[in-house]
N, C-alpha and C positions, 0 to 999 in steps of 0.2 A: 708734523701731526701731532691730534690730542693725545694730551699725554693723561695719566689716572689721577693727578692731581688737578689737571683742567676738568676732569670728568666732575671731581668732587668739591670744584670751585674754589680751591686752595692756591694762596701767593705761592709761587713755583722757584722761580729765579732761579739760583746757582744748584738748588739741590738736583741731585742726580737721579731723576725718578723715570720709569719706563712710559713706553706709548701704552695708550689703552686698546684693547681690541678695536675700537673705533678708528683709531688713530692708524693702529696697523691697518684695517681697511682704507682707511683715508691715502697712506703711502702707496698703496697698492692701486688705488684709483687714480692716482697722480703720474705713475709708470704707466699706465694703460694709456692715460691722457697724453703724457709724452710721445710714445711710440704710435700714437695714430696721427700725432702732428710730425712724425719722422723727426725728432728733435734728439740729436745728440749732444754730448760733451766731450771735450779733449780734458778737463778739469774740474775736481769738487772740492769747495772749500763748506767746513761746517764747526760747529764748535767742539768742544769735548765733551759736551754733555751727551748720554746713551740715547735720549729721544732723537734730538737731531741727527747723529750717526745713522740711527736705525733708519729713517724716515729718508734720509740720503740712499743707503743702502738698498731699501726696498725700491727705492722710485726707480734707480739708476736699472736695478734687475729687471724692473718692469719692462724700461723702456731699451732692454738687451744693450746697456751699456756698461761694458765690464772692463774695459783695458785702460781706462783713465786712472791718475793718481787720486787719492783722496785727502785731503791736508786740512789738518784737524786745528784748532787755536782756539785757547782762552778767549780771546780778544772778542768771538764773536758768539760768547754765552750771551745768555737771556741778562736782562740787567737785573742787578743784585737787589732784590726788597728788603735788606735788613732785617730787623726784626719780625716783620711781616711774614717773612717766609714761614709756611706751613698752618697760617693761619684763613680759615673759609674767608672770604671774600664778601660773602651776604652778611655776615656773622659781624665781620670787622663793619659791616656799614652800619649795622644795628647799634653795636657800640658805640660807633665814633661819629656816625652820618655819613650820609652818601656825600655830602660837599666836601668833607675831609677825607675819605678815601678817593675821592676823585682827585683831589690835589695829590696826593700822593701818588696814585696810580699816573694823573694823567697830565701832572702840572710839567714845566719844561724842566724846571731848575731846581725843584724843592723835593729832597729826597726824604725816602720815609724814616724812620726812626732807625737808628745804628743798631747794627749787631754786635754785642759784647766781642772783643778779643779773644777773650777766655772760653766764650761759647765752643763747642765741638764742632758745630756745623759753620763756623768761621772759616774762608778759604785758606788763611795761614795754617791753619791747622788739620788741613786736607792734602796727604801725600801727593796727590794728583798735582797740586800746584808748586812742590817743594822747589821747582827751578826757576820759579817767578820772584822777583825781589818784593819782600813784606809789604812794602809801602806803595807798591802799584796793585795791591789786590783789594777791592773793595770791602766794606762794613755795611754799605748802602749807597744806592746809588740813583740819581734822578735822571730823566733821559738826557737831558745835557752832559752829563757825566759819561753816560752809556756810549753817546756821539764822540766825544773824547776818548773814549777807550777803543771804538772800531775803526774809526779812521785811519789811523795810521797802519792798522793790515790791509787796508782798502790801498793806500797809497804803496805800500811795499810790496804785496802780495798780488792781490788781486788785478787792479788798473792793470800793471804790467802786462799779464795775461791776457787780458782783453786788447791790450794796444798790440801784442804780436800778433792777433788774429784769432785766438782761441776763444771756442765756446765756453762757457761759463756756468756752471751752478753753483749758486750759494745757498746750502738748507742749515738755516738758522732758527733764531726764535723771534716772536713780535716785537720785540722793543730792538734788537739789534739790526734787524730789518728794517724797522721804522728810522734808524739811524742811517743806514744806508740809502734809503730811499728820500731821506730830507736832503742828503748829501748832493744825491744825483739829480735829482729834480729841482735844486734851489729852493726848497720849500721854506716856508716863515714857520719862526717857532709856534706860532699860533696854528696855522695849517696841519701842524706835523700831529697837535695833540688830536686831532680829529680822523687821522688815519687810523682805521684798524684792518688790519692783515689777518684774515682766514688761514687756519692750519692747514696744510698740505694741499691749496691748492697753486699751482703753477702760475708764476706772473713773470712775463718777460718783457725786458727793458731794453730797447732798440737805441743804441747811441752813436753818433758819428765818429769819426774818425780822431776827433780829439776828447773825447769821452763826453761830448756836450750830449744832455738828454734830448731824444727824438720823440718815442713815445713810448708808451706801455699800456700793456692788456692781458688780463687772465684767460685762459686757455680754457675755461671751464664753462658750462653755461650760465648766462649772468644773472638769472634768477637766485640758481643755487648760489651762486657767489654773494648776491644781496642778503641773503638766509645767514650765510656763514660770517657776512661781517657784521650783522645786527646782532649776531649770539655774541662775538666778541665784544663789541659795546654794552651789551647788557650784563657783564661780569660781575661788575660790582654794584650792581642794583637789586634792592630787597625787593625779591619777588614772591609771588604764592608757592607755598610748599608743592615740588612739582613730584613727590614720592608717589609709587603705585605701588603696594605690596601684595605680590603674586604668590599661589601656591599651587604647584603642578604635582600631578600624579600620571607616570607612565604607565603603559601596558607591556613594553619591551625594555629591554636590556641596552645601556649606554654601550658605546664602540671600543672593544678592546682587543688585543690581539689574539687573547685565549679565547673571545666570545663575539664573534662578528655581529654587529647589528644590524636589523631589517633597518626601512627607511624610517620608520615611524621613532624608533629609539634614537636614530641619528638627529634628527629632526627635532625632538623633548630635549636632549643635551645641547643642542645648537640655540634653541630657544632660551634655555635656561643661562646660556653663557651671556646670550644676547641682552635679555632683560637685565640681567645684573650689571653691562655695562652701561646700559643707558642713565644720564643722572636722576639722582634720588630714588631708582628704582631697586626693589628685593625681589627675588625669587627663591622660593627654596621648593625642593624636590622631592620625590620619591619614586623608583624604580625598582623591578624586579629582575634578579639575575638566579640562573642555575648554577653560577660559578663563585660569581664574588658576594661577598658579605659587605663591602666596604668600598670607596672610590676616593684613596687618597689624593687626587690626582685633580679634584673638584671640592669647591666649595658650596656649603648649603645645601648638601644633598646628602641623603641615606640611600642604603641600598637594603631590599628586601629580599634575603638568601633562600633562596626555595629549594625544599627535598625531591624536586622531579625539574623536568625540562620547562620554559616558560611554556603554559597555554597558547594555542593560535585558534584564530576562529575559524577559517579553510585555508585551503591551500597547504603551503609551507612556508618556513624562513629560515634562515641561514643556520638557525641552532636549535630548532626543536620541529619535532612533527607529532608534536602532542598534541590531541585537539580537545577542545572544550567539552563535546559533545561524547568524547570517549571518557570523562571523567566522572565518578559516581556524585552525588549531590555532598555526601559527606567531605569529599577532597573538594569541591568549589567553595563549601563554607569555610573550611581551615584556610582555603587559599587568601579570600576575602578577609577574615577575621584577622591575619598577618598582615595584612595593608592596613586594615581600620588601625590596629593597635601603633603602627610605624609612623602613618600619617599623622595622626592624633599626636604623636610625641613629637613629630617635626614641626608641626604647625606653633606648639607652646614655645619649642625653643627658638624658632623666629621670631615670634612677639618677644621675648626675652631678650634674645639678642639686639633687636631694633627699636621696642619699646613702643611698636606700632601693630596695630590689627590688620587683618587682610584684606584687601578691597576686592578680591574675588579669588574663587580658585577654578583651575583649570584642568579637568578630567578627560586624558585622551582617550581617544575612540568613544562610540557611543554603545558603552556596554556596561561591562561590571565597575569599570573605574567610577562610573556615575553613580551606582549602586552604593559603592563604600565610601564614596564621599557624602552623598547623601548621609549615611550612617555617622560618620565622624561630625556634621555641622549640627545636627540634630543631637549628639551626645553635648558636644559644646554649649547649643542652646538650654540644654536642660540644666547645665550648669550656671547658666545667668549671661552667658555671654551672646554678643550679637549675633544675628544671620549672616552668612557668608553667601553672597551672591554667587551660583555655581554654571560655571561655562564647560560646555562641550565641545573638545576639540573634535572633529568628525574627520578621520582619515579615511574610510571606505572598507576596510576589510569585514568589520562587523556587521556593516549592512550588507555586504555580500552573503554573510552567513544565514541572516534574517531571511533574504532572498531564497535562498535554498530550503529554510524551513518553510516557508508560505509556498514553495512549488512542490513541497512533499517528500524533496528525495529521501529515499532510505537511510543515507549515511548522516541526516542532517534532522532527525523529527523535530517536532514542534517543540520547543522546550524553554529557551533564551528570550524569544521575543515575547512570549507569552507572559514570561516572568518579568520581563521589562515593564508589560502592561499593567500585571496586575497591582506591581509596586509603585505604580504611577511616578517613576523615576522621573520623567520629562516634564512633568507639573512641577519639579522643585529646580529646575533646570532653568536659568533666565536669559541665556545667549546661545547660539551653538555657531562656530566655526566650521567652515567646510573649506576644502581646498580645490575646489572644483562646481561647475554649475552641475555637471551630472550628477555629484555629490549631494549638492541641495536640492535636487529634484528626487534621488532615491531616499535621503532623510524622510524628506514631507511626503512621499508615498507609505513611509512605516509610519509616522507618528505626523496624520494629518492636520491634527488638531494645535500643531506647535504655533505660535505665531509667526508668521512668516517674516514680519520685518526686524524679529529679532535675530534671524539668520544672515549672514554675510560670508562673501567668499573672499578668501585671503589666500593668493596664491602662494607656494612655498616657496620660501628662500633658500641659497644655498650658502655654503662659506666660502668667499672668494681668498681667502687666508690659505685653502687648498686648492680649487678648482682653479685655476689658470694657466694660462698656454704654457708649458714647459720645453726648455728649448730643446731636447733631445731629437735625434735624427730618428726615423722609422728603425733603420737598421741596429743602430745601439739601442736604444728603446727596446727593441723585442728581446734582445740578448739576455735583458734583467730578467725575463720571467722564465720559470720552470713549469710544466705543466704537472698535471696531479691526476695520474689515472686511479681509478678506485682499485682497491684491495683485492688481488684475484684475477684482474683482467689481463694479466700478461703483456701489459705493455710496461717499458721501463719509464720511469721520469727522464725528460729531456729538455734542456734549455733551447728556446725557440731559436732558430738558425735565421736569425736575422738578414745575413747577408744575403739570403735566397729571394728576398722579397723587396718589392718596390711600392705596393698598396697593400691596405689592410681594412679590412672590416671589423667593427668591432660590436658584441653586445654583451651588454652588463643586466643583470636579473637571477631573482630565483628559478629554481627548476619546476616552475609550476605550469600546467597545461594553459592557462590563459596568457601566461607569457609567450606563448607559442615560437618556444625556441625550436620546436619540431620543425615550423617554415624558416626559420634561418637556415639551420641544417641542410633542408633540402634544397633552398635556394643556392645554398652554396656550392650544391655540386653543379648547377649549371654556370655559375661567375666564375669559379675555379677552373672549368673546359675553356672558358673564353679566355681568362687573365691567366696566362702561366706564373706571373709574379704577386700573386695574390695570395692572402694567407687572412684566416679568420679569428681571434682572439675572442674564446667564451670566458666572462668573468662571472662568476658565481656559483650557487651550490645548492642542495636540497638534503633531503634523505636518503640514504643510502642506496634505497630501491631507486632511487629519481635519478641520481646521479649514474647509476649502473644501466639504467633504462636510455638517457639519454647517451651517453658515450658509445655505448653499444650500437644505437642509431646510427651515431657519427661515422663508426669504424668498420661497423660489421656489416650494417645493412646498408647504409648508403655509399661506402667505400669513401670517403674522406681523406684525402692526404696532405692536405694542408690548414686544417682547422686543430687548432690548440686549446686543451679545457686548463686553466691556470687556475680555478678553483676561486675562493673568497679573498676577497683583496681587501687590503685599509684604503681608506680614502685617498691618500697622497698616490697610490700605486694607481689607483683607479683613475686619477687625473694624469699618470703620466702616459697611460693607456689610449685615453681620450686624445692627449694631446698628439701622439704620434698617428693617430687611425684618420684613414681618408674618409669615412662616413660612420655614423652609430647607428645602428640598425635596434629597434624597439619595437616591435607589431604587436604589442599586446591587444587584448580582447578587453575594451573597455576599462583601460587604465586610470585609476581613480584619480591621479594628477599626472605624473610624469617625471618625478625630479630628475632621473637619470638623464631626461633629454635636456635640463637647465645645465647641469653639471657639465654634461660632453659639449653644450653649447659655450659654455663659458671657457672652455680649452680650445675655442675656437673652431670644432669640427661641427657641421653642419649633421642632421639627423633624419631619419627615415622612420616613420611608426603608422598605425593602423588610424584610419577615420574615424575613433570612438574615444568617450571619455574623453578625460582632462587635458590631452594635447592639444585639443580643438581648440582651446583657450588662447592657447600662444605660437603654436607652430604653421608658420604660413611660407608660401614658396620663397620668401627671403630666406630662409635658415634652412631651408630641406622641404620633405614632402609627407603627405599624410596617403596612404593607397587605401581605396574603396574598401569601405568594410560593413556593407549592407545587411551582411547577414551573420557577422558575430559568430563564425564558425571555429570552433574546436573540436578535434584537430583542424588544421588549416585544411583549406581545399586548394585544385590545383590552380584555381583564378587567383586567389591570394599569394601562392607561390610564384606565379609568371608575373603578377604586377610587383610583387616586389621586387624580382629579378631585372625587370624594367626599369623600375628606381633606382638599382644600385648600379646597372651598368650607365644610367643618364646622369647618376652623381660621379662616376667615374672618368667618362669620357668628357664631362663637361668640366671637370675640375671644381667640384664644390668647393673642397676644401679651400681654393684660393676667390671662388667668385662670390662665395655664400659665407666663408669664414668669418670676414670683418662685422657682417652683420649679425652672427650670432654673438659674437664678444659684445656689439651694440647692446642688443635685445636683453642679452644677462644683467646689464647693469641694473635694471629696475628689481631684480630678484634677488638684491642683497639680503640678507636675514635679519642684519638691522632694519632696514626699510618696512619689511614684512611685520616686526614685532612692535615698532614704531604704530605701525598702522593698527595692528591689534590692537595696542592699549587706545587711542585715541578713539576708535569705533566703539570699542567696550565701556569705555569712559561716556559717549553716549547714549549708548542702548540703558546702562547701568545708572547713567544720571550719577556717576561719581562726584 
């Protein structure tokens, strides 16, 4: 997989650097690909460098290969780049010329300048190679020398395994693999110089019984492989500066054990990580928290510690029931001032650390964050700095609040929508990113004068490092979870008795009326009567009154006996629940996007939702179904309950987990967070003419 020095375009060689976040994703994708093709291994060979070992582990885990030996050898290490190790490839090309760098990188028998024996990074000074004769350890290598190093290991270790009929995986590096390819295919010295091997793309070699080459092929999409091959070929070329400098202001906290995050907070954190993993890209961020004042686990981010819960637009969040409409003007002004000062300082820090200016700023949600950034940008302009384009990332809840204000809801008197209009906030916004077509329409209904050509839909991405198909059985998986009854309920905590069940329905979401948890509970009464071996797991939370309301509905009003409330869960635990469930049920009214659908499907589990909102953009019969939702009723009607019951029964009787699960995994491949962020940067670059 791609390493952190690949990202930085640095000569790596024997430097033992880690995989980049994108490299982790590549290895996961490779594992999924191997699993889909049904490929298993009897033995794995890899180098002693961590990036190759982690790639092998991750890919084998994804392919559900666990019992084979993994053999490491220094002979499979990358080519040693001598004194070039640690230097940027493009900068080295500028200094010495592309032709000279190509000779060092791709000539067959010309090594780069050697590393001095006294250099601390020389292999003879590394304890990892203490058992190897010093004269066998290189100071620099050409490809010819790399071939000489690799072939003895092929002859002594790899070839005998293949001859004995074993299926072999070799997880190594670009040049050590080129050495093997040259030998296996009988390639000329000239031909091997033009061979570019992309990172973490499974390449299959078929040999006859005498180990003579028969054919080779990549397992992934040919067009995607071609792009990756071209990227490898271009590493040493001088290219235009690809850097994009981004500032982000979030509305909600990031995920932690002490402070579970709502969807927009999780997405902001994931985007921050993804942008910073993109070559040449920097993202600096600020987000609020009612608990933390810093986030030592993340770089380039500052936390605005609030003296109160994080305000919300409408409904509830996992950590707050404090509504903007319940705050006096003075408290709102204090909140904005706190964020304004912190954003101003964080932007200055980012410019000082990188020596760059920002290409654009992203304010999450369509509400006060735009006001805060409007002020920060104007303050910077008053100091003589350039105007930074402002982008709104439209999640949906603020628009729902504006809807309630327009309708004259007594709990939401007209206040904030009129404020946004008076301040002409969206006259200072150059582009809007929305998460669904419905969101785009809703935004334009509130701000009709905004240029529609500057609005685009970006379907949210998920984190495949967390959401993938876990190997737990239903019975063992359920036993890992304990119920969380509300205080004073009279019900004791209990571990879910997994051995009692053969089927499971999963609901994940906050306890808000529009999420229609009431529909799930009332439907559970029907399907629990039909299937005695089924249980329902409810993962999520709300305010104390909401938790009491739904738990009492389940146990006191409806009389459910096999429904378990497990409270808010961290993302890896949600992934485990999704992996063992037969079906995910999320019947929200006008769900803004539906990330929970994507995350559930990424774990191989089909989904059922309502035919309204964002899920209509991607949920098809291939991966589940959407029940009719013409009336958009809250609370749910008998018709909605009966339709949901019919859908759940169909999913169980037809075993959608088996028949639709593979399509779920395939669909979610295009929803990776890296793909989304790359698309956002490309689209904004066009709109903003960067």
